[in-house]
N, C-alpha and C positions, 0 to 999 in steps of 0.2 A: 613281883613280876607285873608290869603294867598290863591293862586290859588289851591294849593295842598289840603288845608282844604276844600275849596269850592267844589272841585271835589269830595272829599270823602263824604261830606254832600249830594251832588246831587245824588250820587250813592245810599246812604241810603234812601233818599226820594223816588227815583224811585223803589227801591227794596221793600220798605214798602208798597207803593201804589199797586205794582204788587201782593204782598202777600195778601193784603186785598181783592183784586179783585179775586184771586184764592180761598180765603175763601168763597166768595159768590158762586162760582162754586161748591165747596164741599157741601154746604148746599142744593143747587138745586139737585145735583147728589144723595145725601143721600135721599132726599124726594122721588125721582123717584124710587130708589132701594127699599125703604121700601114698595112700592106697591106690591112687590113680597110676602110679609108676610100677606097682607090683601086680596089677591085674588089668590086662589090656581090654577086657570086656567092660570094665567099670563096675562090675557087680559088687565088689567089696565096698567101693566108695558109695554106691547107691544104697546098699543095705545100711551102712553107717549113717548116711544122710537121712534116710527114711526113719531110722531110730531116733536121731536127734530131732527130726521134724515132727514126730508123732508122740514121743514120750511126754506125758503131761508135766512131769517134774522138770524136764529140760526145757519145755516150752515156757513154763513159768519162770525158770531161771534165766532165760534169755532176756527177759525184761529187766531183771536185776543187772544183767550184763550191760544192757543199754544205759541203765541208770548209772552204773559204775563209770562208764565211759563219759557220760555227760558231766558227772561230778568231777572227774579227773580233768576234763578239758576246761570246764568253767573255772575251777579253782586255779588251774594253771594260768589262765588268762588274767584272773584277778591278781594273783601274786606277781605276775610279770608287770602289770600296770602299776602295782604298788611299788615294785622295785624301781621302775623308771621314774616315778614321781618322787621317790625318796633319795635318789642318787643325784647329788649336786653335779652340775656340769663340769666344774673344775676338777672333780675327782674321777671323771669317766675313764680316762686312759689308765689310771692306776688301778681302778676297780676291775676293769676288764682284764688287765694283765694278770690279776690274781686268780681269775677263773680258769677252769679247764676249757679246752678248745670247744668241745661239744656243748658245754653249758651255755655258751653265748648264742646258740641257735636253737635252743629247745622250743621256743614259741614258734619259730619258723618251721621247723621240722614237724611240730605238732599240727600246724595248720595244713601242711601238705598231706599228712596222714589222714586228717579229718576229711579233706576233699576226696581222697582215694576211697575212704570208707563210704561216703555218700554214693559214689559211683558204683562201688562194689555191692552195696545193699540194693541199689536200683537194678543192677544186673541180675541178682540172684534172689534176695529176700523178697523184694517187691513182686517179682515174677511168680515166686512160689505162692505168696499170699493171693495174687490175682488169678491163680489157677491156670497160668499159661505155660507151665513146664510140661514138656512132652512126657507121655507115659511109656513104659516098657510094654511091648505088645506080645512077647512070647517068653516061654520058659518059666522057671520057678518064680521069677520076679515080676511076672506079668501084672500090670495094673499099678506098679510102683512108679513114682515119679523118677524120670531119668535126669537127675541133677548132673550126673557125670558128663553127659553129652553137652550140656550147657558150658561146663568148665572147659572141656576139650575144644569146643568151637571158639571160645574166647581166646584160648591159648594158641590157636592156629592163626590168629591175627598178629602180624609182626609188630604193628604199632602198639597194640595193647600189651604185648609181651615186653616191649621196651619200657613202656610206662610202668608196668608192674615191677620189673626188675629195678628200675630207678627208685620207686617208692620203697621197696624193701631194703635197698641199700641205705636210704635215708632212715628207715625204721631201725636198722641196725645201729646207726649213729645215735639215734634217739634213745634206744634201749641201753646202749653202753654207758651213757651218763645217768640215765634215769634209775637204773638198778642200784648203782652206787649211792645216788642221791637219796633214794628211798630209805636205805639203811641209815644214812647219816641223819635224815629228818626224824627217824624213829629212835635215834639215840643209841643205835646198836653198833656203832663204829668205835674202835680203839686201836691202839698200835699193834695189838696181837692179831686181830681179825681183819683189819682193813686191807692188808695185802691180798688175803684170800678172797675177800669180797670184790676187790678190783679184778682179780683174775677170773672169778666166777662171772662177773659182769661182762668182761670181754668174751668169755666162752659162750654165754647165753646169747649175746648179741650176734656173734658169728654163726652159731648153730641155727638160730631162728631165721636170720636173713638169708643165709646160704640154703637152708632147707626150703624156704618158700620160693627162692629164685630158681632152684634146681627143677622144680615141677614144671613151670611154663617153658623153660629152656628145653628140657627133655621132650616134652610134648610137641613143641614147635619143630624141633629138628629130627626127632626119631619116631614119632607116632603118626 
């Protein structure tokens, strides 16, 4: 195996593992956000957000998460550039036709997701660090940061809701291909398991995208 091929495979292994790691974060994040739909007071969400924001283990882990995202994004860009440079122009049409539909736009959907993440972190994470999140003034949760009210206020903005829904539809497309691709890159695909992996990929992409989309839609129209 040439060093160039070994290097390319190593990048794919690291990118795949980082992507699966980020998928676990999405599931946890979705679970916490769904609490907003089951408690009109926002208490459950605020308790969960407070725990996530004050637990030292989770606080340390969030930097691992940021690192995982940075690695996933950086290697994805490098591999895409290498693919563009290695693909002769005369074979472009044939090569593209052999790819799955979503695989042709992974770099594009990834960039859109990155832009959304920057906006999202500015709206919530930066405000939290800056100490500008309002506090709960009464009841058992008095003194706790009211992250729930920030989320609800953002989801009362129709333009933001439309942007949010669009991004998570795009994320669903990204996940649908990425999950399958991760198993393929790790060498865990074969004729016996590939159909199940493809089904699971579709299922996860639908559950995560619809789950996240349901939250702002319900808040905007019903709360």
